N, C-alpha and C positions, 0 to 999 in steps of 0.2 A: 504494500500500500504506500509505503514511503517513496518508492521509486516512481509510482504513478503521480503522487503529489509533487515530487521534485520535477518530473517531466512537465506537468501542467504549469508549474511555477516558471519554468523556463520558456513558456509560450507567451506570445504577446496577448494583449487584451482582446484584440480582434480574433485571433486564433482560438482563444478560450471560449468566446461567444459563439463562434462557428461550431466548435465541438459540442457545446451545450445544445445548440439548435439541432445538430445531427443526432445527438443522443435522444432529445425529446421527440424528433421525427421517427426515429427507430422504435422508441417506446410506443408511440401512437400507432404506428403501422402494426406492431406486434399485438397490441391490445385490440385493434380493429380486426385483424385476422382471427384472433381468438374468439371475438364476439360473433363474427360471421360463421365460424365453424360451429360454435355453440348453437346459433340460430338454425343452421342446417340440420344439426343433430336433433334438436327439439322438433323441427318440422317432420323429420323422418320418423321419430318416435310417435308423434301425434297421428301420422298416417298409419303406422303399424297398429297403434291402439284402436283406431277407428276400424281397421280391417278385422282385428280380433273381436271387437264388439259386434260387427256385422256377422261374423261366423258364429258367435255365441247366440245371437238372435236367431240365426238359422237353426242352430241346435235346439233351442227352446221351441221354435215352431214345429220342428220335426217331432220332438218329444210330445208336444201337445197333440199333434196329429196322430201319433201312435197311441196316445192315451185315449183317444176317442174312437178306436177301431171297433167294428161290429163283431159279435161272437159268431163262430162257425162250429158246426156240430162234429165234423170228422177231422179236426186239426191234429197234427202230431203233437207230441209232448212239448211242453214249454222248454225243457232242458235241451231237447234236440234242436228246436228252432233257434234258441240263443246260441248254441254251439255252432250251428250252420252259419248264422249271421256273423259271429266272431271270426270264423274261418274265412268267410267271404270278404270281411274287412281287414284281413291279415293281422288280427290281434289275438288269434286263438292261443298263441304261445304265451301271451301276457295275462291271460285270465288267471287271477290269483285265487278266486273262490267263487263257487256257485252254491248258494244256500237255498234249497227249496223249502217252502212252507205252504201249508194249505190254509186259506182264509175262507171263512164261511161267507157265502154269497146270499142273495135274497131268494127266498123260496126253497125249492128242492135242489137247485144247482149250486155248484161250489166253484169258487174262483181259486185257481192255482197261482201262487206267487213265487217268484224266484228273484233272489238278490244276486247280482253278478258284479264282482269287483275286478277291475282291470288295472294293472300296475304299469305305469310309465307310458301311457298312450298319448300321442300328440293330439292336438285339436282336430287336425285333418283326419286322423284315424277314428276319432270319436264320431265325427260327422259321417264317415264311411260306414261305421257300425250302425248309426241311426238310419242311414239310407238303406242298408241291407235289411234292417228290421222293418222299415217302411215298405220295402218290396214284398215282404211276407204279409199278404193281404188277408190274414186270418184274424182271429179275435184277440190278437196280441195288443196289450196296452202298456204304456209306461207310466207307472205310478209315481216314480221319483227318479231324478237324475242329479247326482252330485259330482262335481269336479273339483278336486283339490290339487293345487300346484305343488310340484316337488320343490322343496326349498333350495336344492342344489342345481336344478335345471328348470327354469321358468317355462320352457316349451313343452314340458311333459306333465301329465296329470294322472292322478289316481282317480279313476272313474268308478262310481258306484251307481248301478242301474237296477232299479226294482221294476220287474216286468210282471204283468198279470195276464192270465189266460182264463177264459170262461167269463162269468159275470163277476166283475170286480166288486169287492165290498167297499162301501163309502162310509 
């Protein structure tokens, strides 16, 4: 630092002023470039968040559509249909658990319920799964859909899907 101070002291007043102006201009350009980069990053993040919100709205619409499906008399078992949909969506190997439970329906019929947990699915894979379930035009309904982000990978979710078959209980 003392060599810099000695070097500056050996300069004339005009040279010191020019050096100060050059340092200020360099600082202003650096701050401006940083602000523009930050602005671009924020714009990209906003666009990405809007795209994710749009995909999430699509997931919710698909889940609501699946929840309002009409019952069919000769449909295969709920477990088989969910396994087929998971295989079609290429998330069959990530299915962590399938817990079937029987819930009483109205009257003499009974609604079959199954909770399926999928570990580490992306949002696109979840949408593919819902599309595969939507393509199954039987009495399949989605009672609940929960997506939890992985703390170490924000692009992956643990998905819990509760499906119903038959006449769902309300």
